[in-house]
MIKE-258460 format. One line per 4 residues: number of its first residue (from 1); for each residue x negated, y negated, z of C-alpha. Coordinates in pm, 1 decimal, m for minus. Layout:
% MIKE-258460
NUM	X,Y,Z; ...
END
This chain:
% MIKE-258460
1	m385.4,2212.1,561.8; m636.6,2349.6,811.3; m920.3,2181.0,625.4; m732.7,1852.9,639.3
5	m665.8,1903.9,1008.7; m1034.8,1961.2,1075.2; m1120.6,1649.8,878.9; m874.1,1446.1,1080.5
9	m1002.9,1588.5,1404.5; m1362.5,1515.5,1310.4; m1265.5,1169.7,1193.0; m1070.6,1056.1,1497.6
13	m1348.9,818.3,1588.4; m1315.3,670.2,1241.3; m976.8,534.5,1344.6; m1140.2,347.3,1628.3
17	m1488.4,243.1,1524.2; m1587.7,m80.6,1358.5; m1667.7,m91.7,988.5; m2009.3,43.6,902.9
21	m2249.5,m38.3,623.6; m2237.3,275.8,409.0; m2099.1,92.3,109.1; m2137.1,372.4,m145.9
25	m1955.2,621.5,75.4; m1684.1,369.5,155.3; m1626.5,292.0,m211.9; m1608.0,663.2,m297.9
29	m1354.8,721.8,m19.2; m1147.1,424.4,m130.8; m1143.6,544.0,m492.0; m1024.3,884.8,m372.1
33	m755.9,720.5,m155.8; m629.6,509.9,m446.0; m617.0,818.9,m667.6; m414.0,1000.3,m401.9
37	m173.6,710.9,m354.7; m104.5,688.3,m727.5; m39.7,1062.7,m738.0; 202.5,1016.4,m450.2
41	373.2,738.4,m646.6; 394.7,956.7,m957.5; 545.7,1236.5,m748.1; 795.7,990.6,m600.9
45	892.6,873.3,m948.7; 948.1,1233.8,m1053.1; 1169.6,1298.7,m751.7; 1372.4,978.8,m779.7
49	1491.4,1089.8,m1122.1; 1693.7,1359.1,m940.5; 1720.9,1255.8,m574.6; 1820.3,929.3,m411.4
53	1520.5,712.9,m312.9; 1629.5,718.2,53.0; 1580.0,1095.8,59.1; 1237.9,1064.1,m101.9
57	1137.4,787.6,141.2; 1255.2,1001.2,433.8; 1034.7,1291.7,324.9; 739.0,1058.4,280.5
61	761.6,923.8,637.8; 877.0,1238.5,818.5; 615.2,1447.4,639.4; 350.0,1195.9,737.1
65	468.5,1200.0,1097.9; 476.6,1580.7,1122.1; 124.2,1615.3,988.2; 3.5,1337.3,1217.2
69	167.3,1497.5,1523.1; 21.9,1836.7,1431.2; m328.3,1696.1,1421.0; m313.2,1451.8,1714.6
73	m61.2,1635.9,1933.4; m284.8,1620.2,2243.6; m364.4,1250.8,2199.1; m18.3,1116.5,2116.3
77	72.1,946.5,2448.7; m241.3,726.5,2453.5; m204.9,647.7,2081.8; 152.3,526.7,2130.5
81	43.9,259.7,2378.3; 17.3,m85.6,2225.6; m42.5,m435.0,2352.3; 190.2,m576.1,2086.3
85	506.1,m361.9,2063.0; 717.5,m631.2,1891.8; 451.2,m702.4,1629.3; 393.1,m329.7,1573.4
89	765.0,m275.3,1523.6; 791.8,m564.8,1279.6; 480.6,m450.6,1092.6; 621.0,m99.0,1063.6
93	950.3,m233.5,926.5; 758.5,m432.6,665.7; 572.4,m119.5,558.0; 899.8,71.6,538.1
97	1046.2,m206.9,328.0; 746.9,m209.5,96.6; 759.7,166.7,38.6; 1137.2,164.0,2.4
101	1143.3,m117.2,m252.4; 861.3,33.5,m455.5; 1003.1,387.1,m461.7; 1348.2,254.7,m554.8
105	1204.2,57.4,m846.1; 1049.1,374.7,m989.0; 1395.1,496.4,m1082.8; 1424.2,217.8,m1336.8
109	1084.6,86.1,m1447.9; 751.2,233.8,m1544.6; 484.9,332.4,m1293.6; 229.4,92.5,m1444.4
113	470.9,m201.8,m1436.5; 571.0,m141.4,m1075.4; 208.8,m95.6,m967.1; 94.7,m410.7,m1146.8
117	361.0,m620.4,m976.2; 280.7,m469.9,m635.3; m83.5,m564.2,m692.5; 18.4,m922.4,m623.9
121	m11.4,m847.7,m252.9; m379.3,m952.9,m207.1; m314.0,m1308.3,m326.1; 13.8,m1318.0,m132.6
125	m179.8,m1228.2,182.3; m409.0,m1525.5,117.6; m106.3,m1749.3,66.5; 67.4,m1614.7,376.3
129	m242.2,m1665.4,589.2; m239.9,m2030.6,486.9; 131.6,m2079.4,548.7; 174.8,m1883.5,871.9
133	m169.0,m1839.9,1029.0; m304.9,m2187.2,963.7; m591.7,m2073.2,742.7; m707.1,m2333.6,493.9
137	m714.5,m2277.6,119.2; m827.3,m2522.0,m145.0; m710.8,m2597.6,m498.6; m918.0,m2322.0,m660.0
141	m759.0,m2046.3,m460.2; m417.7,m2205.5,m501.6; m479.5,m2192.8,m877.4; m569.6,m1823.5,m846.4
145	m247.8,m1752.1,m657.3; m45.2,m1940.4,m918.1; m214.7,m1746.0,m1198.7; m126.4,m1414.8,m1031.5
149	237.4,m1521.7,m1002.2; 237.8,m1616.6,m1370.8; 105.3,m1266.2,m1444.3; 397.8,m1117.9,m1253.1
153	640.3,m1331.9,m1450.6; 487.6,m1204.5,m1775.3; 569.0,m849.5,m1666.1; 915.3,m929.2,m1531.7
157	1003.2,m1186.3,m1804.3; 1307.1,m1343.4,m1635.3; 1550.3,m1509.6,m1871.7; 1454.9,m1288.8,m2165.8
161	1654.3,m1005.2,m2314.1; 1398.4,m750.4,m2191.8; 1438.1,m855.7,m1826.8; 1500.4,m559.7,m1596.7
165	1643.4,m663.6,m1256.6; 1474.3,m362.7,m1095.0; 1139.4,m532.7,m1162.3; 1226.6,m767.7,m876.8
169	1205.5,m472.9,m634.2; 826.3,m427.0,m645.5; 793.8,m807.5,m635.9; 987.1,m808.1,m309.1
173	777.3,m508.8,m203.9; 458.5,m707.9,m260.2; 591.4,m978.0,m27.2; 685.5,m728.7,246.4
177	346.8,m558.7,208.7; 173.5,m894.6,252.0; 389.4,m969.5,556.8; 291.3,m635.1,705.5
181	m75.7,m708.2,640.0; m48.4,m1043.9,816.4; 122.0,m878.6,1112.4; m160.9,m624.2,1116.7
185	m395.6,m911.2,1195.7; m187.2,m976.9,1505.2; m230.4,m620.4,1636.0; m603.8,m590.2,1580.4
189	m645.4,m502.2,1947.4; m478.8,m166.5,1876.9; m659.4,119.4,1704.0; m577.6,201.4,1344.2
193	m439.3,535.7,1463.4; m188.3,352.7,1682.3; m72.0,141.1,1389.0; m44.5,445.6,1161.6
197	156.1,634.7,1424.1; 392.8,343.6,1482.0; 453.4,314.5,1107.1; 527.8,684.9,1079.6
201	765.2,684.8,1378.3; 958.3,370.2,1282.4; 980.5,478.3,919.2; 1098.4,825.6,1018.1
205	1365.3,700.7,1258.0; 1499.7,432.8,1024.1; 1511.8,660.3,719.7; 1664.8,941.9,928.4
209	1956.4,713.7,1015.9; 2024.1,654.5,646.1; 1940.1,984.8,479.6; 2262.3,1172.2,580.8
213	2460.1,932.0,359.8; 2245.5,1008.5,54.7; 2135.3,1367.0,108.5; 2134.3,1606.1,m184.0
217	2049.1,1975.1,m146.9; 1689.2,2032.1,m247.5; 1644.2,2276.9,m532.5; 1384.8,2545.6,m472.5
221	1198.3,2436.8,m784.0; 1150.2,2089.8,m631.0; 1012.4,2194.0,m292.2; 655.2,2174.4,m418.7
225	704.3,1809.6,m515.4; 835.8,1714.4,m171.5; 541.3,1891.7,m7.0; 296.7,1716.7,m238.6
229	456.4,1380.6,m162.7; 388.7,1416.9,210.5; 43.4,1567.5,156.2; m71.8,1298.8,m87.2
233	54.3,1023.6,140.7; m112.4,1159.3,454.4; m443.5,1251.8,290.3; m466.3,917.3,111.6
237	m396.4,726.0,429.4; m670.9,920.3,604.9; m918.0,850.7,322.5; m826.8,483.0,331.5
241	m899.1,460.0,703.4; m1228.8,640.1,655.9; m1322.2,405.6,370.8; m1275.0,97.5,586.8
245	m1467.0,267.8,866.7; m1763.6,327.8,635.8; m1784.5,m5.3,452.3; m1690.2,m369.4,483.7
249	m1349.1,m471.0,352.3; m1505.2,m732.6,125.7; m1707.1,m469.8,m57.8; m1404.3,m245.6,m106.2
253	m1142.6,m500.1,m214.0; m1215.9,m509.5,m590.9; m1190.7,m132.1,m624.1; m829.8,m131.2,m508.1
257	m727.0,m238.8,m856.6; m833.2,97.4,m1000.9; m483.1,210.5,m906.4; m356.2,30.4,m1215.0
261	m565.0,257.3,m1436.9; m434.4,571.1,m1269.5; m75.8,444.1,m1272.3; m96.7,380.1,m1645.0
265	m246.5,724.5,m1704.3; 16.1,909.7,m1495.1; 294.8,707.9,m1654.4; 175.4,815.0,m1997.8
269	95.6,1179.8,m1914.2; 396.5,1263.2,m1697.0; 670.7,1028.8,m1817.6; 569.3,927.1,m2168.5
273	569.8,559.5,m2068.0; 308.2,323.9,m2206.9; 291.7,m36.3,m2081.2; 368.5,m295.3,m2349.4
277	144.1,m588.4,m2441.9; 320.4,m822.2,m2198.3; 264.6,m582.2,m1910.1; m102.4,m546.2,m2003.2
281	m141.6,m923.6,m2025.0; 34.9,m978.8,m1692.7; m162.8,m704.1,m1519.4; m488.9,m851.4,m1651.5
285	m392.6,m1192.4,m1516.3; m296.0,m1049.6,m1175.9; m620.1,m852.9,m1143.9; m832.8,m1141.7,m1265.2
289	m666.2,m1384.7,m1025.1; m695.9,m1138.2,m737.0; m1065.4,m1086.3,m801.4; m1119.4,m1461.0,m826.8
293	m945.5,m1528.9,m495.9; m1144.5,m1244.8,m337.1; m1473.5,m1384.4,m473.6; m1397.4,m1729.0,m330.0
297	m1325.0,m1579.7,11.9; m1635.0,m1361.7,m2.1; m1849.3,m1662.0,m93.9; m1696.7,m1869.0,186.3
301	m1764.1,m1594.4,439.8; m2124.8,m1566.6,321.9; m2186.5,m1941.7,332.8; m2018.8,m1990.1,669.8
305	m1972.2,m1669.3,873.1; m1791.8,m1867.5,1144.3; m1526.3,m2000.0,907.8; m1219.6,m1794.1,837.1
309	m1167.8,m1940.4,490.8; m1324.1,m2179.1,242.2; m1118.4,m2496.6,191.1; m1244.9,m2544.4,m164.8
END
């Protein structure tokens, strides 16, 4: 914990500075962050087999907040100030919704399936930017978005006997995640630390209002898992911020899909769950479509740095 605190303290500027150009370091940090997030998800899945998801979500946010307050206790008042309180509040609610929907789904479906469906969020962000922010997208990117949605349908398989209604939870979570990402664009004037703190506070307050109705006494043998949940979440969030401080977002985007590999591995090792052929096919389609949409945006940005998107 002290080592993590020192790292946070040394990295405070990383919450505030613009992205750098150390691509290799940024990629390494992102890979570590994704690994940590998938371990947090696996821990959450383990806990939701015994405890209500609301209790697990509460620990995730309160643990994150406590660690954050411990590290930034002398800088909290300035970090709480925001130019966009309404947008920050809405963004924080979207993040809470995304985490809540995903963690709840883990009670019923495999880690790989839930992660694959949640990985729709990059193409949903592109779609949302077109619908709500006025950014232009052309037929090629529309085709990529459609392909990703088809991939999700392959995993969910509505109308078939294997359909699991809980699979709709991470799908809804992908939409709330994308909404939160779009709202993040509206609060770019605030530091990342401010956004992280707002998310932790709103998530903690909202989950604290609900958790008394679902609380179960925590067994001593499970304390380690609750501690790991908070630690993995906080450390991974820190690594993610540092990754985007070290390298451009465009260089990091493709590596976010490595979470699917880890999710499949943890699902097999810890829960004996292997994704079926339909899940593999759907995940492949989602990843391929996401990478295609990303490549089109990266090419557009390279050809015309002043344009926000490529209309092709």
